[in-house]
NUKOLLO-588463 format. One record per residue (C-alpha): residue number from 1; z, x, y. Coordinates in steps of 0.001 Angstrom, whole numbers, plus 500000, padded with zeros to 6 digits. Each point is the difference from the previous one (the first is absolute). Layout:
BEGIN
NODE  pos      up    east   north
NODE  NUM       Z       X       Y
...
This chain:
BEGIN
NODE  pos      up    east   north
NODE    1  572168  245177  821604
NODE    2  501546  499628  496542
NODE    3  503043  498274  501487
NODE    4  497819  497510  501885
NODE    5  498027  499243  496821
NODE    6  503225  499458  498031
NODE    7  501335  497628  502651
NODE    8  496745  498024  499904
NODE    9  500264  499578  496220
NODE   10  503651  498907  500301
NODE   11  499108  497470  502717
NODE   12  497139  498499  497996
NODE   13  502175  499806  496872
NODE   14  502668  498107  501892
NODE   15  497360  497601  501300
NODE   16  498703  499380  496477
NODE   17  503421  499110  498594
NODE   18  501276  498279  503090
NODE   19  498756  496468  499387
NODE   20  502633  497585  501187
NODE   21  501183  497286  497684
NODE   22  498604  496616  501049
NODE   23  501650  497713  497450
NODE   24  503246  499897  498057
NODE   25  499492  499354  496282
NODE   26  502234  498055  497643
NODE   27  499147  498865  496462
NODE   28  501400  497780  497265
NODE   29  499028  499395  496363
NODE   30  500016  496309  499053
NODE   31  502168  499122  503025
NODE   32  502755  497488  499096
NODE   33  498505  499342  496563
NODE   34  502815  501595  498034
NODE   35  500143  500164  496207
NODE   36  497150  497534  499495
NODE   37  497380  502504  501171
NODE   38  501648  502835  498109
NODE   39  499859  498086  496727
NODE   40  496254  499400  500257
NODE   41  499238  503477  501417
NODE   42  498493  498546  503193
NODE   43  498999  502205  502930
NODE   44  499607  498587  503494
NODE   45  500721  502470  502794
NODE   46  500689  498825  503542
NODE   47  499346  502608  502678
NODE   48  501109  499238  503542
NODE   49  498624  502217  502789
NODE   50  501792  499289  503288
NODE   51  498370  501107  503233
NODE   52  501194  499670  503602
NODE   53  498091  496739  500603
NODE   54  499112  498578  496572
NODE   55  500596  500282  496270
NODE   56  497508  500568  497194
NODE   57  500975  498498  496655
NODE   58  498396  501246  496785
NODE   59  500402  498392  496599
NODE   60  498790  502081  497031
NODE   61  499895  497867  496868
NODE   62  499132  500567  496319
NODE   63  500658  496529  498603
NODE   64  496378  499071  499293
NODE   65  497157  502056  501404
NODE   66  501541  502700  502253
NODE   67  499933  498877  503602
NODE   68  501123  500962  503501
NODE   69  500936  497595  502787
NODE   70  500207  501234  503582
NODE   71  501572  497760  502666
NODE   72  500724  500705  503667
NODE   73  502920  498221  501677
NODE   74  502371  500494  502881
NODE   75  503050  502205  499232
NODE   76  502001  496839  499244
NODE   77  497749  498919  497124
NODE   78  501344  500241  496440
NODE   79  498533  499511  496514
NODE   80  501193  497316  497605
NODE   81  499148  499829  496276
NODE   82  500958  496949  497941
NODE   83  500262  501907  496742
NODE   84  500057  497101  497540
NODE   85  496757  498664  501461
NODE   86  498573  503490  500501
NODE   87  500372  500934  496342
NODE   88  498344  496707  499042
NODE   89  497042  500894  502240
NODE   90  500546  497069  502378
NODE   91  498268  499949  503361
NODE   92  501982  500537  503196
NODE   93  502866  501682  498154
NODE   94  499593  502921  502448
NODE   95  500738  499093  503630
NODE   96  501170  501518  503267
NODE   97  502623  498697  502404
NODE   98  497274  499800  502651
NODE   99  496249  499601  499825
NODE  100  498428  503483  499836
NODE  101  497760  501059  502864
NODE  102  497534  501261  497400
NODE  103  499853  500412  496242
NODE  104  497657  501702  497575
NODE  105  499959  500446  496231
NODE  106  498227  502109  497399
NODE  107  499867  499477  496238
NODE  108  498846  502609  497491
NODE  109  498008  497325  498260
NODE  110  497903  501731  497339
NODE  111  499231  503348  498446
NODE  112  496337  499736  499086
NODE  113  498507  502217  497316
NODE  114  496210  500293  500185
NODE  115  497404  501805  497924
NODE  116  498011  502173  502417
NODE  117  497032  500424  497674
NODE  118  497714  501533  502646
NODE  119  502698  502254  501515
NODE  120  499686  498567  503511
NODE  121  503721  499646  500722
NODE  122  499333  496402  501099
NODE  123  501413  496838  498461
NODE  124  498045  496807  499448
NODE  125  502657  497318  499598
NODE  126  497319  497409  499187
NODE  127  499232  501848  496781
NODE  128  502761  498534  497835
NODE  129  498729  501810  496901
NODE  130  500790  503371  501568
NODE  131  503355  499100  501582
NODE  132  503524  499297  498752
NODE  133  502864  498682  502142
NODE  134  503553  501245  499531
NODE  135  502676  498036  501874
NODE  136  503040  502055  501090
NODE  137  502322  497055  499263
NODE  138  499491  500638  496280
NODE  139  501524  503487  500191
NODE  140  503697  500472  499337
NODE  141  501246  501421  503294
NODE  142  502927  502392  500150
NODE  143  501713  501240  503139
NODE  144  500052  503812  499904
NODE  145  501282  500982  503449
NODE  146  501322  498376  503146
NODE  147  500905  502482  502693
NODE  148  500901  499590  503656
NODE  149  500709  502561  502698
NODE  150  499692  500079  503783
NODE  151  496215  500493  499873
NODE  152  498668  497729  497253
NODE  153  500700  497626  497120
NODE  154  498215  500640  496682
NODE  155  499619  497728  496983
NODE  156  498349  501324  496837
NODE  157  498982  497589  497244
NODE  158  498256  500511  496671
NODE  159  498166  497394  497957
NODE  160  499479  500510  496260
NODE  161  499057  498032  496850
NODE  162  497265  497799  501429
NODE  163  499860  496749  498036
NODE  164  497963  496965  501055
NODE  165  500784  497508  497247
NODE  166  497636  497326  501325
NODE  167  497007  502350  499760
NODE  168  501450  501961  497054
NODE  169  499593  503299  501866
NODE  170  502402  502916  499607
NODE  171  499653  503450  501535
NODE  172  501990  503201  499831
NODE  173  500531  502227  503023
NODE  174  501873  499423  503234
NODE  175  499496  498907  503581
NODE  176  502307  501731  502477
NODE  177  500651  498602  503457
NODE  178  501827  501775  502799
NODE  179  500829  498070  503176
NODE  180  501381  501696  503080
NODE  181  501108  498596  503358
NODE  182  500414  502207  503074
NODE  183  501877  500114  503287
NODE  184  497706  502278  502042
NODE  185  496535  501489  500479
NODE  186  499204  502849  497611
NODE  187  497865  501058  497049
NODE  188  501092  499155  496484
NODE  189  501180  502862  497802
NODE  190  497743  498862  497143
NODE  191  496273  500711  499958
NODE  192  497838  498678  501599
NODE  193  502704  500414  502690
NODE  194  499201  496742  501774
NODE  195  501111  499516  503582
NODE  196  502483  497133  500098
NODE  197  501896  498281  502791
NODE  198  503368  498295  500125
NODE  199  498092  496709  499516
NODE  200  498486  500776  496596
NODE  201  500644  500184  496273
NODE  202  498178  502468  497757
NODE  203  499030  499012  496450
NODE  204  498934  502613  497457
NODE  205  498411  498830  496738
NODE  206  499616  502206  496918
NODE  207  498070  498955  496887
NODE  208  501400  502334  497364
NODE  209  498440  500226  496538
NODE  210  498828  496379  500029
NODE  211  498359  499040  496724
NODE  212  496360  499163  500681
NODE  213  497774  497373  498419
NODE  214  498604  501258  496693
NODE  215  496540  498674  500860
NODE  216  499903  501765  503398
NODE  217  498721  503565  499728
NODE  218  500163  500677  503763
NODE  219  503095  498238  501260
NODE  220  501116  500049  503604
NODE  221  502676  497931  501726
NODE  222  500194  497981  503189
NODE  223  502918  498361  501808
NODE  224  499746  496455  501343
NODE  225  502337  499072  502838
NODE  226  500646  496469  501152
NODE  227  500739  499866  503727
NODE  228  501661  497076  501813
NODE  229  500447  499918  503751
NODE  230  500452  497641  502902
NODE  231  496669  499249  501591
NODE  232  496760  498106  499613
NODE  233  499114  499907  496277
NODE  234  496295  499867  500880
NODE  235  500021  503309  501908
NODE  236  499705  502955  497605
NODE  237  502019  503151  500323
NODE  238  497909  502934  501117
NODE  239  499698  503401  498329
NODE  240  499770  503007  502286
NODE  241  499450  503467  498468
NODE  242  500999  502459  502741
NODE  243  498871  503601  500165
NODE  244  502456  502774  500791
NODE  245  499424  503485  501375
NODE  246  502968  501441  498146
NODE  247  500766  500381  496274
NODE  248  503238  501901  500508
NODE  249  502092  497563  497944
NODE  250  497417  498933  497394
NODE  251  497660  502976  499474
NODE  252  496334  499110  499705
NODE  253  500401  496366  501107
NODE  254  498909  499038  503509
NODE  255  500279  496215  499717
NODE  256  502619  497255  500134
NODE  257  499236  496412  498977
NODE  258  501600  497099  501866
NODE  259  499981  496308  499152
NODE  260  501349  497864  502837
NODE  261  500793  496333  500310
NODE  262  498388  498077  502848
NODE  263  502210  499477  503087
NODE  264  502493  497206  499620
NODE  265  501241  497736  502780
NODE  266  503597  498965  499461
NODE  267  501743  496794  500992
NODE  268  501447  501736  503061
NODE  269  496460  500532  501247
NODE  270  499942  503772  499895
NODE  271  497639  502008  497891
NODE  272  501534  502074  497244
NODE  273  498357  503148  498751
NODE  274  499765  498807  496418
NODE  275  500294  502114  496884
NODE  276  497972  502694  498289
NODE  277  499403  501941  496821
NODE  278  499127  503675  500288
NODE  279  499142  502730  497511
NODE  280  498228  503311  499542
NODE  281  497038  499457  497599
NODE  282  501268  502421  497378
NODE  283  501447  499765  496488
NODE  284  501631  502821  498059
NODE  285  499383  500460  496289
NODE  286  502985  502252  499199
NODE  287  503720  499924  500741
NODE  288  499694  503130  502162
NODE  289  497706  498207  502502
NODE  290  498030  503096  500877
NODE  291  496657  500196  501798
NODE  292  498332  500880  496694
NODE  293  501272  496771  498419
NODE  294  498844  497697  502800
NODE  295  497364  497314  499683
NODE  296  498889  497219  502330
NODE  297  500799  496310  500318
NODE  298  497620  497242  501048
NODE  299  500941  496899  501996
NODE  300  498136  496706  499934
NODE  301  499743  497180  502573
NODE  302  502937  497553  499992
NODE  303  499328  496807  498060
NODE  304  501243  496505  500784
NODE  305  502239  498166  497546
NODE  306  499137  496423  499019
NODE  307  503402  498621  498994
NODE  308  502667  501819  501992
NODE  309  503011  498490  498223
NODE  310  498705  500846  496521
NODE  311  499233  503532  501155
NODE  312  503609  500789  500988
NODE  313  501830  497815  497457
NODE  314  501036  502986  497836
NODE  315  501520  501998  502840
NODE  316  502921  499973  502408
NODE  317  497646  498932  502802
NODE  318  499868  496487  498505
NODE  319  503787  499777  500280
NODE  320  499734  500730  503714
NODE  321  496756  498353  501153
NODE  322  499745  497138  497509
NODE  323  497259  497514  500855
NODE  324  499692  501367  503536
NODE  325  497825  502751  498563
NODE  326  497110  497548  499824
NODE  327  499670  500200  503789
NODE  328  500347  503779  500135
NODE  329  497802  503048  499741
NODE  330  499810  500778  496253
NODE  331  497534  502606  498765
NODE  332  499414  502482  497192
NODE  333  499305  503700  500424
NODE  334  498757  502273  497201
NODE  335  500247  503793  499998
NODE  336  498425  501901  497108
NODE  337  501248  503438  498946
NODE  338  497593  502799  499201
NODE  339  496514  501117  500899
NODE  340  496799  501171  498368
NODE  341  500346  503161  497934
NODE  342  503809  500171  499837
NODE  343  500189  499444  496221
NODE  344  501337  496399  500079
NODE  345  503588  498987  499313
NODE  346  500010  501487  496494
NODE  347  499664  503551  501362
NODE  348  503713  500114  500916
NODE  349  501303  496437  499401
NODE  350  501628  500132  503432
NODE  351  499058  498363  503310
NODE  352  501822  499408  503284
NODE  353  499545  497950  503137
NODE  354  502205  499998  503094
NODE  355  499893  497533  502891
NODE  356  502045  498726  502926
NODE  357  500938  496450  500947
NODE  358  500936  499733  503655
NODE  359  500465  497831  503049
NODE  360  498437  500677  503383
NODE  361  497533  502767  500805
NODE  362  499158  502406  497138
NODE  363  500926  503616  500760
NODE  364  497135  502362  500798
NODE  365  499852  503544  498704
NODE  366  500083  502658  502674
NODE  367  500162  503767  500112
NODE  368  503542  501157  499371
NODE  369  501759  502069  502638
NODE  370  499706  503043  497760
NODE  371  496214  499578  499696
NODE  372  499725  499486  503764
NODE  373  501979  503197  500542
NODE  374  497772  501962  497603
NODE  375  496843  498663  501673
NODE  376  501450  500776  503425
NODE  377  500842  503535  498961
NODE  378  496601  500450  498379
NODE  379  498165  498876  503109
NODE  380  502462  501113  502638
NODE  381  500971  503462  498773
NODE  382  496517  501534  500435
NODE  383  499838  498484  503489
NODE  384  503419  501391  500873
NODE  385  498969  503445  498719
NODE  386  496781  499824  502019
NODE  387  501845  499047  503186
NODE  388  502687  502623  499407
NODE  389  497364  502669  499393
NODE  390  498168  499051  503211
NODE  391  503217  500095  502017
NODE  392  500935  503335  498494
NODE  393  496648  501517  500898
NODE  394  500188  498640  503533
NODE  395  503530  501268  500526
NODE  396  499170  503333  498418
NODE  397  497047  500557  502296
NODE  398  501794  499121  503250
NODE  399  502411  502994  500089
NODE  400  497197  502315  498992
NODE  401  497854  498975  502960
NODE  402  502938  500365  502357
NODE  403  500767  503506  498700
NODE  404  496374  501123  500331
NODE  405  499917  498816  503608
NODE  406  503252  501805  500816
NODE  407  498720  503338  498558
NODE  408  496760  499790  501935
NODE  409  501983  499902  503245
């Protein structure tokens, strides 16, 4: 019995680690830019994820507000960057050798500080007296780590010394961003252990010891994303909080939030699956990211943008989309960090938020093979014992009856 149980555990373990690689990853920092980018400390990472039938291109950029571009092409598609124009923030300085089948972009547009006077955990962006906007482009960004192996590519950036000269606003503290691209289906090593696919990039944001507004006694922070995608600009993205039966990977949280773009019909007259954002509605207030340091996040309905070009002008997305963005889906999404009774940002001066940007169908959480095995043993073992006991009693009684009959003769 012990041997059978050990074999079961070994089999399930092999299943858990046996995800096959779906894409081959390659990455470059400032591809073909040379000494020019090094002199100005520029960071633009190109991640190419080649699959058997298509290629996903990711561009992670920190020249302006941090942004991510995702483009799907055939395997013969390649990225081109005209660096002189790119560094001068000229439109269409990012191109591909063929028109992408689909493209999608996300800008980390604002970090909004708000005074939660009534401790509701909710932001009212219309109340300008109780809100301050910090623009990530005014941080001095430094590349900390760029690592690639067979499973993922990771870029870690840190922004310090916030200085908005136009508004005469300076802040101490740092914003840390970690971007990771993957080649297969698995859970991330970092809490909240999000389930990613080979078609997604994970972004982790940390607000570390950010100096708060002196007039705000109950500061919280929110993140505003600017999303650009191919599709009807009049059709809003839809938010879908999904319940889960399992909290194996993120203890105490039984929900995943998805924001999906509306279906998009390409020029070749086939319907693409579009893009999505996905996150677990949780923020951690300490570096250790333990259950005891967890608080909630709150998402708000996507909002339309009036002037699309002005909205993306300070990001890499303008250099790719240019004026074409005016005919595209362009919306804002706000996610606030913290909930009622958690002590506000000043309790620890530390907040996190982790989300995925992906193409296609968002992955759905399911019971792991190990959990299925444990449930099966829990339900099946008593039944097996019951059946074995019944068989034993039946078998034990049969010889006894036969012997009694023989003696009576």
